[in-house]
C-alpha positions as protocol buffer text, in pm:
chain_id: "A"
residue {
  index: 1
  type: MET
  ca { x: 604 y: 960 z: 990 }
}
residue {
  index: 2
  type: CYS
  ca { x: 977 y: 1014 z: 1012 }
}
residue {
  index: 3
  type: ASN
  ca { x: 1103 y: 1308 z: 1217 }
}
residue {
  index: 4
  type: ASP
  ca { x: 1383 y: 1377 z: 1466 }
}
residue {
  index: 5
  type: THR
  ca { x: 1206 y: 1186 z: 1744 }
}
residue {
  index: 6
  type: THR
  ca { x: 1133 y: 875 z: 1535 }
}
residue {
  index: 7
  type: ARG
  ca { x: 1448 y: 878 z: 1321 }
}
residue {
  index: 8
  type: SER
  ca { x: 1707 y: 616 z: 1407 }
}
residue {
  index: 9
  type: TRP
  ca { x: 2057 y: 726 z: 1495 }
}
residue {
  index: 10
  type: VAL
  ca { x: 2377 y: 552 z: 1387 }
}
residue {
  index: 11
  type: ALA
  ca { x: 2714 y: 560 z: 1561 }
}
residue {
  index: 12
  type: ARG
  ca { x: 2995 y: 591 z: 1307 }
}
residue {
  index: 13
  type: LEU
  ca { x: 3370 y: 551 z: 1354 }
}
residue {
  index: 14
  type: ILE
  ca { x: 3552 y: 832 z: 1176 }
}
residue {
  index: 15
  type: PRO
  ca { x: 3927 y: 783 z: 1111 }
}
residue {
  index: 16
  type: LEU
  ca { x: 4135 y: 1093 z: 1188 }
}
residue {
  index: 17
  type: GLY
  ca { x: 4488 y: 993 z: 1089 }
}
residue {
  index: 18
  type: PRO
  ca { x: 4631 y: 785 z: 1375 }
}
residue {
  index: 19
  type: LEU
  ca { x: 4323 y: 863 z: 1587 }
}
residue {
  index: 20
  type: ALA
  ca { x: 3957 y: 784 z: 1548 }
}
residue {
  index: 21
  type: ALA
  ca { x: 3642 y: 954 z: 1672 }
}
residue {
  index: 22
  type: PHE
  ca { x: 3283 y: 844 z: 1709 }
}
residue {
  index: 23
  type: ALA
  ca { x: 3006 y: 1051 z: 1561 }
}
residue {
  index: 24
  type: LEU
  ca { x: 2633 y: 1008 z: 1602 }
}
residue {
  index: 25
  type: THR
  ca { x: 2454 y: 1068 z: 1274 }
}
residue {
  index: 26
  type: ALA
  ca { x: 2093 y: 1048 z: 1174 }
}
residue {
  index: 27
  type: ALA
  ca { x: 1993 y: 763 z: 947 }
}
residue {
  index: 28
  type: GLU
  ca { x: 1795 y: 843 z: 635 }
}
residue {
  index: 29
  type: CYS
  ca { x: 1420 y: 840 z: 673 }
}
residue {
  index: 30
  type: PRO
  ca { x: 1261 y: 558 z: 474 }
}
residue {
  index: 31
  type: TYR
  ca { x: 1047 y: 637 z: 171 }
}
residue {
  index: 32
  type: GLU
  ca { x: 682 y: 679 z: 277 }
}
residue {
  index: 33
  type: THR
  ca { x: 381 y: 659 z: 48 }
}
residue {
  index: 34
  type: PRO
  ca { x: 301 y: 1027 z: -14 }
}
residue {
  index: 35
  type: ARG
  ca { x: -46 y: 1165 z: 38 }
}
residue {
  index: 36
  type: PRO
  ca { x: -232 y: 1289 z: -267 }
}
residue {
  index: 37
  type: THR
  ca { x: -207 y: 1663 z: -319 }
}
residue {
  index: 38
  type: ALA
  ca { x: -503 y: 1710 z: -557 }
}
residue {
  index: 39
  type: PHE
  ca { x: -773 y: 1543 z: -345 }
}
residue {
  index: 40
  type: THR
  ca { x: -860 y: 1428 z: 8 }
}
residue {
  index: 41
  type: ARG
  ca { x: -1000 y: 1105 z: 151 }
}
residue {
  index: 42
  type: ASP
  ca { x: -1349 y: 1253 z: 132 }
}
residue {
  index: 43
  type: GLN
  ca { x: -1309 y: 1331 z: -239 }
}
residue {
  index: 44
  type: VAL
  ca { x: -1178 y: 992 z: -356 }
}
residue {
  index: 45
  type: GLY
  ca { x: -1532 y: 891 z: -455 }
}
residue {
  index: 46
  type: THR
  ca { x: -1581 y: 1192 z: -682 }
}
residue {
  index: 47
  type: VAL
  ca { x: -1240 y: 1318 z: -793 }
}
residue {
  index: 48
  type: SER
  ca { x: -1152 y: 1275 z: -1162 }
}
residue {
  index: 49
  type: PHE
  ca { x: -956 y: 969 z: -1266 }
}
residue {
  index: 50
  type: ASP
  ca { x: -698 y: 1203 z: -1417 }
}
residue {
  index: 51
  type: SER
  ca { x: -622 y: 1319 z: -1060 }
}
residue {
  index: 52
  type: ILE
  ca { x: -608 y: 959 z: -935 }
}
residue {
  index: 53
  type: ARG
  ca { x: -374 y: 862 z: -1224 }
}
residue {
  index: 54
  type: ALA
  ca { x: -149 y: 1160 z: -1152 }
}
residue {
  index: 55
  type: TYR
  ca { x: -127 y: 1057 z: -785 }
}
residue {
  index: 56
  type: ALA
  ca { x: -60 y: 691 z: -873 }
}
residue {
  index: 57
  type: ALA
  ca { x: 214 y: 798 z: -1118 }
}
residue {
  index: 58
  type: ARG
  ca { x: 408 y: 945 z: -821 }
}
residue {
  index: 59
  type: LEU
  ca { x: 404 y: 612 z: -634 }
}
residue {
  index: 60
  type: HIS
  ca { x: 659 y: 330 z: -637 }
}
residue {
  index: 61
  type: PHE
  ca { x: 530 y: -27 z: -662 }
}
residue {
  index: 62
  type: ASP
  ca { x: 736 y: -339 z: -587 }
}
residue {
  index: 63
  type: SER
  ca { x: 701 y: -605 z: -857 }
}
residue {
  index: 64
  type: VAL
  ca { x: 961 y: -842 z: -708 }
}
residue {
  index: 65
  type: PHE
  ca { x: 804 y: -1177 z: -622 }
}
residue {
  index: 66
  type: GLY
  ca { x: 813 y: -1211 z: -245 }
}
residue {
  index: 67
  type: ALA
  ca { x: 704 y: -854 z: -191 }
}
residue {
  index: 68
  type: ALA
  ca { x: 449 y: -892 z: -473 }
}
residue {
  index: 69
  type: ASP
  ca { x: 239 y: -1200 z: -543 }
}
residue {
  index: 70
  type: VAL
  ca { x: 74 y: -1377 z: -835 }
}
residue {
  index: 71
  type: ARG
  ca { x: -180 y: -1656 z: -784 }
}
residue {
  index: 72
  type: LEU
  ca { x: -473 y: -1825 z: -951 }
}
residue {
  index: 73
  type: VAL
  ca { x: -774 y: -1664 z: -781 }
}
residue {
  index: 74
  type: ASN
  ca { x: -1143 y: -1744 z: -823 }
}
residue {
  index: 75
  type: PHE
  ca { x: -1302 y: -1406 z: -749 }
}
residue {
  index: 76
  type: THR
  ca { x: -1650 y: -1558 z: -716 }
}
residue {
  index: 77
  type: THR
  ca { x: -1562 y: -1811 z: -444 }
}
residue {
  index: 78
  type: GLY
  ca { x: -1244 y: -1655 z: -303 }
}
residue {
  index: 79
  type: VAL
  ca { x: -1061 y: -1985 z: -354 }
}
residue {
  index: 80
  type: ILE
  ca { x: -695 y: -1968 z: -453 }
}
residue {
  index: 81
  type: GLY
  ca { x: -573 y: -2243 z: -684 }
}
residue {
  index: 82
  type: PRO
  ca { x: -670 y: -2435 z: -998 }
}
residue {
  index: 83
  type: GLY
  ca { x: -972 y: -2297 z: -1179 }
}
residue {
  index: 84
  type: GLY
  ca { x: -891 y: -1938 z: -1089 }
}
residue {
  index: 85
  type: ASP
  ca { x: -768 y: -1647 z: -1296 }
}
residue {
  index: 86
  type: SER
  ca { x: -407 y: -1523 z: -1286 }
}
residue {
  index: 87
  type: ALA
  ca { x: -399 y: -1225 z: -1050 }
}
residue {
  index: 88
  type: TRP
  ca { x: -104 y: -998 z: -970 }
}
residue {
  index: 89
  type: ILE
  ca { x: -83 y: -774 z: -664 }
}
residue {
  index: 90
  type: GLU
  ca { x: 207 y: -533 z: -606 }
}
residue {
  index: 91
  type: PRO
  ca { x: 253 y: -332 z: -284 }
}
residue {
  index: 92
  type: GLU
  ca { x: 332 y: 38 z: -279 }
}
residue {
  index: 93
  type: LYS
  ca { x: 692 y: 45 z: -150 }
}
residue {
  index: 94
  type: GLY
  ca { x: 637 y: 308 z: 119 }
}
residue {
  index: 95
  type: ALA
  ca { x: 311 y: 178 z: 267 }
}
residue {
  index: 96
  type: TRP
  ca { x: 494 y: 7 z: 555 }
}
residue {
  index: 97
  type: ALA
  ca { x: 646 y: 338 z: 669 }
}
residue {
  index: 98
  type: VAL
  ca { x: 334 y: 556 z: 710 }
}
residue {
  index: 99
  type: ASP
  ca { x: 167 y: 576 z: 1050 }
}
residue {
  index: 100
  type: SER
  ca { x: -199 y: 505 z: 1128 }
}
residue {
  index: 101
  type: ASN
  ca { x: -296 y: 875 z: 1120 }
}
residue {
  index: 102
  type: GLU
  ca { x: -148 y: 913 z: 772 }
}
residue {
  index: 103
  type: LEU
  ca { x: -322 y: 593 z: 657 }
}
residue {
  index: 104
  type: ALA
  ca { x: -651 y: 726 z: 796 }
}
residue {
  index: 105
  type: GLU
  ca { x: -617 y: 1022 z: 555 }
}
residue {
  index: 106
  type: GLY
  ca { x: -607 y: 770 z: 270 }
}
residue {
  index: 107
  type: ARG
  ca { x: -330 y: 604 z: 72 }
}
residue {
  index: 108
  type: ILE
  ca { x: -296 y: 367 z: -222 }
}
residue {
  index: 109
  type: ILE
  ca { x: -130 y: 61 z: -66 }
}
residue {
  index: 110
  type: ALA
  ca { x: -119 y: -173 z: -369 }
}
residue {
  index: 111
  type: ARG
  ca { x: -215 y: -222 z: -732 }
}
residue {
  index: 112
  type: ILE
  ca { x: -386 y: -525 z: -890 }
}
residue {
  index: 113
  type: ARG
  ca { x: -410 y: -672 z: -1240 }
}
residue {
  index: 114
  type: THR
  ca { x: -575 y: -991 z: -1368 }
}
residue {
  index: 115
  type: LYS
  ca { x: -552 y: -1200 z: -1685 }
}
residue {
  index: 116
  type: THR
  ca { x: -922 y: -1149 z: -1769 }
}
residue {
  index: 117
  type: VAL
  ca { x: -1180 y: -884 z: -1681 }
}
residue {
  index: 118
  type: HIS
  ca { x: -1360 y: -900 z: -1344 }
}
residue {
  index: 119
  type: LYS
  ca { x: -1613 y: -617 z: -1357 }
}
residue {
  index: 120
  type: PRO
  ca { x: -1735 y: -624 z: -993 }
}
residue {
  index: 121
  type: GLN
  ca { x: -1381 y: -547 z: -869 }
}
residue {
  index: 122
  type: GLY
  ca { x: -1270 y: -346 z: -1172 }
}
residue {
  index: 123
  type: TYR
  ca { x: -980 y: -584 z: -1240 }
}
residue {
  index: 124
  type: GLY
  ca { x: -851 y: -647 z: -1590 }
}
residue {
  index: 125
  type: PRO
  ca { x: -555 y: -741 z: -1810 }
}
residue {
  index: 126
  type: ASN
  ca { x: -456 y: -409 z: -1963 }
}
residue {
  index: 127
  type: TRP
  ca { x: -476 y: -175 z: -1664 }
}
residue {
  index: 128
  type: TRP
  ca { x: -408 y: -150 z: -1294 }
}
residue {
  index: 129
  type: THR
  ca { x: -671 y: -125 z: -1026 }
}
residue {
  index: 130
  type: TRP
  ca { x: -540 y: 68 z: -725 }
}
residue {
  index: 131
  type: TRP
  ca { x: -630 y: -34 z: -369 }
}
residue {
  index: 132
  type: TRP
  ca { x: -700 y: 284 z: -167 }
}
residue {
  index: 133
  type: VAL
  ca { x: -741 y: 245 z: 212 }
}
residue {
  index: 134
  type: TYR
  ca { x: -875 y: 512 z: 449 }
}
residue {
  index: 135
  type: GLN
  ca { x: -1072 y: 562 z: 770 }
}
residue {
  index: 136
  type: ASP
  ca { x: -1427 y: 699 z: 757 }
}
residue {
  index: 137
  type: THR
  ca { x: -1419 y: 1006 z: 983 }
}
residue {
  index: 138
  type: ALA
  ca { x: -1783 y: 981 z: 1092 }
}
residue {
  index: 139
  type: ARG
  ca { x: -1798 y: 611 z: 1183 }
}
residue {
  index: 140
  type: LYS
  ca { x: -1425 y: 549 z: 1244 }
}
residue {
  index: 141
  type: ALA
  ca { x: -1454 y: 238 z: 1024 }
}
residue {
  index: 142
  type: TRP
  ca { x: -1176 y: 137 z: 782 }
}
residue {
  index: 143
  type: HIS
  ca { x: -1259 y: 101 z: 414 }
}
residue {
  index: 144
  type: GLY
  ca { x: -1091 y: 16 z: 89 }
}
residue {
  index: 145
  type: VAL
  ca { x: -1180 y: 150 z: -251 }
}
residue {
  index: 146
  type: LEU
  ca { x: -1080 y: -37 z: -567 }
}
residue {
  index: 147
  type: LEU
  ca { x: -1004 y: 237 z: -819 }
}
residue {
  index: 148
  type: SER
  ca { x: -1014 y: 81 z: -1167 }
}
residue {
  index: 149
  type: ASP
  ca { x: -810 y: 286 z: -1412 }
}
residue {
  index: 150
  type: SER
  ca { x: -965 y: 161 z: -1737 }
}
residue {
  index: 151
  type: MET
  ca { x: -1321 y: 105 z: -1617 }
}
residue {
  index: 152
  type: GLN
  ca { x: -1315 y: 422 z: -1404 }
}
residue {
  index: 153
  type: THR
  ca { x: -1511 y: 247 z: -1129 }
}
residue {
  index: 154
  type: ARG
  ca { x: -1485 y: 282 z: -751 }
}
residue {
  index: 155
  type: ASP
  ca { x: -1580 y: -27 z: -552 }
}
residue {
  index: 156
  type: THR
  ca { x: -1595 y: 49 z: -178 }
}
residue {
  index: 157
  type: GLU
  ca { x: -1549 y: -240 z: 64 }
}
residue {
  index: 158
  type: PRO
  ca { x: -1476 y: -298 z: 434 }
}
residue {
  index: 159
  type: VAL
  ca { x: -1114 y: -346 z: 536 }
}
residue {
  index: 160
  type: SER
  ca { x: -988 y: -552 z: 830 }
}
residue {
  index: 161
  type: ARG
  ca { x: -664 y: -453 z: 1001 }
}
residue {
  index: 162
  type: GLU
  ca { x: -429 y: -702 z: 1168 }
}
residue {
  index: 163
  type: PHE
  ca { x: -186 y: -535 z: 1409 }
}
residue {
  index: 164
  type: HIS
  ca { x: 178 y: -632 z: 1466 }
}
residue {
  index: 165
  type: ARG
  ca { x: 485 y: -483 z: 1635 }
}
residue {
  index: 166
  type: LEU
  ca { x: 583 y: -133 z: 1519 }
}
residue {
  index: 167
  type: ASP
  ca { x: 799 y: -148 z: 1203 }
}
residue {
  index: 168
  type: GLU
  ca { x: 807 y: -529 z: 1222 }
}
residue {
  index: 169
  type: TRP
  ca { x: 879 y: -591 z: 853 }
}
residue {
  index: 170
  type: LYS
  ca { x: 1046 y: -274 z: 725 }
}
residue {
  index: 171
  type: GLN
  ca { x: 904 y: -338 z: 379 }
}
residue {
  index: 172
  type: SER
  ca { x: 570 y: -346 z: 204 }
}
residue {
  index: 173
  type: ILE
  ca { x: 424 y: -684 z: 112 }
}
residue {
  index: 174
  type: ALA
  ca { x: 106 y: -776 z: -76 }
}
residue {
  index: 175
  type: ARG
  ca { x: -43 y: -1125 z: -106 }
}
residue {
  index: 176
  type: TRP
  ca { x: -346 y: -1323 z: -213 }
}
residue {
  index: 177
  type: LYS
  ca { x: -459 y: -1503 z: 103 }
}
residue {
  index: 178
  type: GLY
  ca { x: -816 y: -1600 z: 12 }
}
residue {
  index: 179
  type: SER
  ca { x: -860 y: -1226 z: -34 }
}
residue {
  index: 180
  type: LYS
  ca { x: -623 y: -941 z: -103 }
}
residue {
  index: 181
  type: TRP
  ca { x: -387 y: -865 z: 184 }
}
residue {
  index: 182
  type: GLY
  ca { x: -111 y: -610 z: 224 }
}
residue {
  index: 183
  type: THR
  ca { x: 100 y: -397 z: 453 }
}
residue {
  index: 184
  type: CYS
  ca { x: -96 y: -78 z: 507 }
}
residue {
  index: 185
  type: ASP
  ca { x: 107 y: 112 z: 766 }
}
residue {
  index: 186
  type: ASN
  ca { x: 395 y: 75 z: 1013 }
}
residue {
  index: 187
  type: ARG
  ca { x: 197 y: -144 z: 1251 }
}
residue {
  index: 188
  type: SER
  ca { x: -76 y: -322 z: 1058 }
}
residue {
  index: 189
  type: CYS
  ca { x: -176 y: -519 z: 753 }
}
residue {
  index: 190
  type: CYS
  ca { x: -506 y: -479 z: 572 }
}
residue {
  index: 191
  type: SER
  ca { x: -726 y: -738 z: 409 }
}
residue {
  index: 192
  type: GLY
  ca { x: -1039 y: -698 z: 203 }
}
residue {
  index: 193
  type: PRO
  ca { x: -1285 y: -925 z: 30 }
}
C-alpha cells in the first residue's frame, strides 16, 4: 500500500536563473493490483463469472518474456520439458506492490493459458484461467483458486509463500518452476501445484 509514510521521496535540483534550489518531492506510487469491487474473498467461490471477468478486465498483465514465461509442462507429472504441453503464464503487473494484508483480501496475481485443454486445472487454448490468491480468515491458511473463464470452474488449491526482502524486485514475475510460481505481494512469491 502506497501512502505518505511508505512513499519514496526524491531530491530534485531546480534551476532558478543563475541560482539553483533543491526541492524534496514525492515519487509516484507504483501501480498496485486493485481489489475487486463487486465481490469479496469469501464470495470468489460463488460470484458470477461476469463479475470475475469484469474485475480481470481492469487488470494489467505483463506478456513480456522475462516477466512472463512459456514452457512445455506435463500437468500430470509436474515435469517441465519435452513431452509437455505449451503453457503461458503472465503476471499481473501490480502484484509486487500490494502488501500482505491486501493480498489476504484476495487478488488475481497471474493468468494462464495452454495449447490444449487441461480440465482439472481449467486451462485451455482459447481462454485465460486467472490465478486468485487469498488467505482463509478462519484457518489463516493461504489458498489459490484457478478461475477458468471458458469452463467457468473454480479449482481451489493450497499456496506456499516464499518470503524475501521488502520490495526486492519492484516488478511482478511469473514462472513455471515444476509448478506455477509468481510474485504475489511486496515481500513474497507464491507457488501452487
